[in-house]
C-alpha positions in Angstrom: 28.4 95.2 102.3 31.2 92.6 101.4 30.6 91.9 97.7 33.1 92.2 94.8 32.2 93.5 91.1 34.3 92.8 88.5 34.4 94.9 84.9 35.1 93.2 82.0 34.7 89.4 81.7 37.0 88.5 79.2 40.1 86.1 79.3 41.4 87.7 82.6 37.9 88.9 84.0 35.7 85.8 83.8 38.2 83.4 85.6 39.3 86.0 88.3 35.7 86.6 89.2 34.8 83.0 89.5 37.9 82.2 91.6 36.8 84.6 94.0 33.2 83.0 93.7 35.0 79.7 94.4 36.1 81.1 97.5 32.6 81.9 98.8 32.7 85.4 97.8 29.6 87.0 96.1 30.7 88.8 92.8 28.8 90.7 90.1 30.4 90.2 86.8 29.9 93.2 84.7 30.2 93.1 81.1 28.6 95.6 78.6 28.2 92.9 75.9 24.6 92.1 76.5 24.6 88.7 74.5 27.8 87.7 76.2 26.2 87.9 79.5 23.1 86.2 78.3 25.3 83.3 77.2 27.3 83.7 80.7 23.6 83.0 82.2 23.2 80.0 80.4 26.9 78.6 81.3 28.1 79.5 77.9 31.7 81.0 77.3 34.3 81.0 74.6 37.1 81.0 77.2 38.8 77.8 77.5 40.0 76.9 80.9 40.0 74.0 83.6 40.4 73.4 87.4 40.6 70.2 89.3 39.1 68.5 86.2 35.9 70.8 85.8 35.7 73.0 82.7 35.1 76.9 83.1 31.5 76.5 82.0 30.8 73.7 85.0 32.4 76.2 87.3 30.3 78.8 85.8 27.2 77.0 86.5 28.1 75.5 89.8 28.6 79.2 91.0 25.5 81.1 89.3 23.3 78.2 90.7 25.1 78.9 94.4 24.0 82.8 93.7 28.1 83.4 94.3 28.3 84.7 90.5 26.0 87.3 89.2 26.6 88.2 85.4 24.9 91.7 84.4 25.4 94.1 81.4 24.5 97.3 84.2 27.3 99.0 85.7 24.9 100.3 88.1 23.3 97.2 89.1 26.7 95.6 89.6 28.3 98.1 91.5 25.2 99.2 94.0 25.8 96.1 95.7 29.7 95.8 95.6 32.3 97.9 97.7 35.3 96.2 95.9 35.3 97.0 92.1 38.0 95.3 90.2 38.7 96.7 86.9 40.0 93.9 84.1 38.9 96.3 80.8 41.6 96.3 78.6 43.2 98.9 76.2 43.1 97.6 72.4 45.7 98.6 70.0 44.8 99.4 66.2 47.5 99.9 63.5 49.9 100.5 66.7 47.5 103.4 68.1 46.2 102.7 71.7 42.4 102.9 71.7 42.1 104.3 75.2 38.3 105.0 75.0 37.2 101.9 76.1 39.2 101.9 78.8 38.5 105.3 79.8 34.7 105.1 79.3 34.6 102.0 81.7 36.7 104.0 84.4 34.0 107.0 83.8 31.0 104.3 84.5 32.9 103.4 87.9 33.2 107.0 88.6 29.5 107.5 88.1 28.4 105.0 90.4 31.2 105.1 92.8 30.3 105.1 96.8 31.9 106.6 99.8 33.9 103.6 100.9 34.7 101.9 97.7 37.7 100.2 96.8 38.7 100.4 93.1 41.5 98.0 92.1 42.8 97.9 88.4 44.2 94.7 87.0 44.1 96.0 83.3 47.5 96.4 81.7 48.1 99.9 81.1 50.8 102.4 80.1 52.8 103.6 83.1 51.3 106.2 85.3 47.7 105.3 84.2 46.3 104.7 87.8 47.4 108.1 89.0 47.1 110.1 85.9 44.2 109.0 84.2 42.1 106.7 86.7 42.3 108.9 89.5 41.1 112.2 88.0 38.4 110.6 86.2 36.9 108.8 89.4 37.2 112.1 91.2 35.5 114.1 88.6 32.7 111.6 88.1 32.1 110.7 91.5 32.6 114.1 93.2 34.5 112.3 95.9 38.1 112.6 97.0 40.6 109.6 96.8 42.2 108.6 99.9 39.2 110.2 102.0 36.2 109.1 100.1 37.4 106.2 98.3 40.5 104.0 97.7 42.3 103.2 94.5 45.3 100.7 93.5 47.0 98.8 90.9 47.9 95.3 90.7 49.3 93.3 88.0 47.9 90.2 85.9 50.5 87.4 85.2 48.3 84.5 84.3 48.8 82.3 81.2 45.9 81.3 79.3 44.6 78.2 80.2 46.0 78.2 83.8 44.1 81.0 85.0 42.5 79.6 88.0 45.5 78.1 89.2 47.7 80.9 88.9 45.6 83.5 90.4 46.2 81.5 93.7 49.5 80.9 93.1 51.5 83.1 91.0 53.3 86.4 93.0 51.1 89.0 92.5 52.3 92.7 92.8 50.2 95.5 94.4 50.3 99.2 95.3 47.9 101.9 96.2 47.7 105.6 95.9 48.0 105.9 99.7 48.6 103.2 102.7 45.4 102.4 103.2 44.1 101.7 99.4 47.5 99.3 99.5 46.1 97.6 103.0 42.7 97.1 101.2 43.6 95.9 98.0 45.9 93.7 99.7 43.2 92.1 101.7 41.4 91.5 98.6 43.8 89.9 96.6 44.7 87.8 99.7 41.2 86.4 99.7 42.4 84.1 96.7 46.1 84.1 96.9 47.2 83.7 100.5 51.2 83.8 100.4 52.5 85.4 97.0 51.4 89.4 97.3 54.3 91.8 96.8 53.7 95.0 98.2 55.3 97.8 96.2 55.7 101.4 97.0 53.6 103.2 94.6 51.4 102.2 91.1 54.0 103.3 88.8 56.3 100.7 90.1 53.5 97.7 89.8 52.5 99.2 85.9 56.0 99.2 84.7 57.0 96.0 86.2 54.3 94.3 84.7 55.1 95.7 81.1 58.7 94.9 81.4 58.1 91.3 82.4 56.2 91.1 79.1 58.8 92.9 76.9 61.7 91.1 78.5 59.8 87.8 76.9 59.7 89.9 73.7 63.3 90.4 73.4 64.1 86.8 74.5 62.2 85.5 71.5 63.6 88.0 69.4 66.9 86.7 69.9 65.8 83.3 69.2 64.2 84.0 66.0 67.3 85.8 65.0 69.2 82.8 66.0 66.8 80.6 64.0 67.7 82.8 60.8 71.5 81.6 61.3 71.2 78.1 61.9 68.4 77.7 59.4 71.3 79.1 56.8 73.7 76.6 58.4 71.4 73.8 58.1 72.1 73.3 62.1 69.1 72.4 64.7 68.0 75.6 66.1 66.4 73.8 69.3 69.7 71.7 69.9 71.7 75.0 70.1 68.9 76.5 72.4 68.9 73.5 74.6 72.7 73.3 74.6 73.2 77.0 75.5 70.3 76.6 78.3 72.4 74.4 80.4 74.4 77.2 81.6 72.8 78.1 84.8 72.2 81.7 83.8 71.0 81.1 80.6 67.3 80.6 79.5 66.7 81.1 76.1 62.9 80.9 74.7 61.9 78.9 71.7 61.5 80.7 68.6 58.5 80.2 66.5 56.0 82.0 63.7 55.8 84.9 65.6 54.6 86.5 68.9 50.7 86.8 69.3 48.1 87.7 71.9 47.8 91.0 73.8 50.5 90.6 76.6 54.0 90.4 74.6 53.3 92.4 71.5 51.2 95.0 73.8 53.3 95.6 76.1 56.2 97.6 74.6 53.5 99.6 72.8 52.4 100.5 76.2 55.8 101.7 77.4 56.2 103.4 73.9 53.1 105.6 74.9 55.0 107.0 77.7 58.5 107.0 76.3 57.8 108.7 73.2 56.4 111.8 74.8 59.6 111.7 77.1 61.9 111.6 74.0 63.2 108.3 75.0 64.2 106.1 72.3 64.0 102.6 73.8 66.2 100.9 71.1 66.3 97.4 72.2 62.6 97.0 72.6 61.5 98.9 69.4 64.2 96.3 67.7 62.7 93.4 69.0 59.2 94.3 68.4 60.0 94.8 64.6 62.2 91.4 64.7 59.1 89.7 66.2 56.6 91.5 63.9 58.6 90.6 60.8 58.8 86.8 61.6 55.5 85.8 59.7 57.4 87.5 56.7 60.5 85.3 57.4 58.8 82.3 57.3 56.8 83.0 54.3 60.0 83.7 52.5 61.5 80.5 54.0 58.5 78.7 52.4 58.8 80.4 48.9 62.4 79.3 48.8 61.6 75.5 49.6 58.7 75.7 46.9 61.4 77.1 44.5 63.3 74.3 44.9 60.6 71.8 43.7 59.4 73.8 41.0 56.7 76.0 42.4 55.7 79.3 43.3 53.9 80.8 46.2 51.5 82.2 43.7 50.1 79.0 42.3 50.3 76.8 45.6 47.8 76.0 48.3 48.5 76.4 51.8 46.9 74.6 54.6 47.2 76.0 58.4 46.3 73.7 61.4 46.1 75.7 64.2 45.3 79.9 64.0 45.2 81.1 67.5 47.7 83.0 68.8 49.3 80.2 70.8 49.0 76.7 71.8 45.4 75.5 73.0 43.9 78.9 73.1 40.7 80.0 71.4 42.1 83.9 71.0 43.2 84.9 67.5 44.2 88.1 68.8 47.6 89.4 67.2 47.9 85.9 66.0 50.8 85.3 63.9 49.4 82.6 61.9 46.6 85.0 60.9 49.2 87.4 59.6 51.2 84.8 57.9 47.6 83.7 56.3 47.2 87.6 54.7 50.9 87.2 53.4 50.4 84.4 51.6 47.1 85.4 50.1 48.7 88.9 49.3 51.3 86.9 47.6 48.9 85.0 45.4 48.5 82.0 47.3 45.9 80.1 48.2 44.7 79.3 51.9 42.5 76.8 54.1 42.5 76.9 57.8 41.2 74.8 60.6 41.0 75.4 64.3 38.3 73.8 66.1 38.8 76.1 69.2 38.5 79.5 67.1 34.8 80.0 67.1 32.8 82.2 64.7 32.0 82.4 60.8 35.6 83.3 59.1 36.5 83.6 55.3 38.5 80.4 54.5 37.9 78.3 57.8 37.2 74.9 57.0 35.3 72.2 59.2 37.8 69.3 59.1 41.3 68.6 58.7 40.8 66.6 55.7 38.7 69.5 54.1 41.7 71.9 54.9 44.9 69.8 53.6 43.3 68.6 50.4 45.1 69.5 47.2 47.8 71.2 49.6 51.2 72.0 48.5 52.2 73.0 52.1 50.7 72.3 55.5 51.8 74.7 58.4 51.9 73.7 61.9 52.3 77.0 63.4 50.9 76.3 67.2 49.9 72.9 68.8 46.1 72.5 69.7 45.7 69.3 71.3 42.3 68.6 69.6 43.9 69.0 66.1 45.0 65.6 65.3 48.4 65.3 63.6 49.1 62.2 61.5 50.9 62.6 58.3 50.1 59.2 57.2 46.3 60.2 56.9 47.1 63.2 54.7 49.2 61.8 52.2 46.7 60.8 49.9 44.9 64.3 50.1 47.8 66.6 49.5 49.5 67.3 46.3 52.8 65.2 45.6 55.8 66.5 47.5 53.9 68.6 49.9 55.9 70.5 52.4 55.0 70.2 56.2 56.5 73.3 58.1 56.3 72.2 61.4 57.3 75.2 63.9 56.4 73.4 67.1 57.8 69.9 65.9 54.5 68.0 66.4 55.5 65.5 63.7 58.4 62.9 63.7 60.6 64.0 60.9 61.4 60.3 59.5 57.5 59.4 59.7 56.9 62.8 57.7 59.7 61.7 55.3 58.0 58.0 54.8 54.7 59.6 54.4 56.1 61.4 51.3 56.1 64.8 52.7 59.4 67.5 52.4 59.6 68.3 56.0 60.8 71.7 57.6 61.1 72.9 61.0 62.1 75.8 62.7 
């Protein structure tokens, strides 16, 4: 038996499954959402990825028709035919609290169906110590098998960026470590199927778990620094991006660009996973806490800037209409997880403003979501461009007859030419 099972078919699990399938491996893709699995069988997914000119849906259709990818909502069915099990089920966070039940339930389901000789490779982002302290005892308890003797367990970090998943699963350096040497070797061979030359072997799973988290948290700190810099340069009427570009000419400096906040699961969640461990150890982790607070407050800072700009032209947030073009958590994404634009929308509504928004990548029925740019910007006092979605046409000259007089364009991504915006009658603002 040489098949692979991937548990969890989200933004990581589905492209990972299909990457293995494209390399000729038979993969059982498991997700407990039966409606989603049925859609996958019809070659449909909400995930947006491309590889070598093919969309993820085209790759999905091709691999299913070849019998290399088998979607199922049954853990039992998927695991009985596989001896290599990859877990990509995440740990969601609600109001700052880790919801570990979903992840733990997934591990229990693996344990109940574990067989002698199986390898379990965790590729979820988890708090430090999870592989050894949580996963291992659950698997042993549920399976009645012993790790390192009857089955093997390892952890490998996931480092892909949405939109580049297929490429980066095969080219991005990836770290791995097992509970024991044999587990490490088995996991190494599994990773090597799709990533031939970029595997880093660490001494223990905790090293890889913490490295993954600090990679993301370091970007949180970097962005927080840039966002604080933007507050200074805005007060001094200096171009923030020019300052950053000049600073980055130093060979040992790499400041990231500021924005309306930090979204998604990767960066915002990583520090919280670290705090899950450090709070129990009574370690303050002051820099990470501060960076998280700075970036979490960024949408509020943006609204304060807009409030000041509106007051200069005799308007208030309470009686103004806002149009947000692009609601996903980052550029060219369908994912609204921890979206700063969503937080900004809620803050505007709490302040008494009206909001319409448009994002063709974000599917589903949402309050205040409109079907076109024209409908969204009609009678707007403020247009907010927080992210870049390639399928949103950015043409202020087409908006000028739809918006209110002296409407503001707040361009966080510099998608609009400043002079063209002014010629079209807009007040132009940018970070």
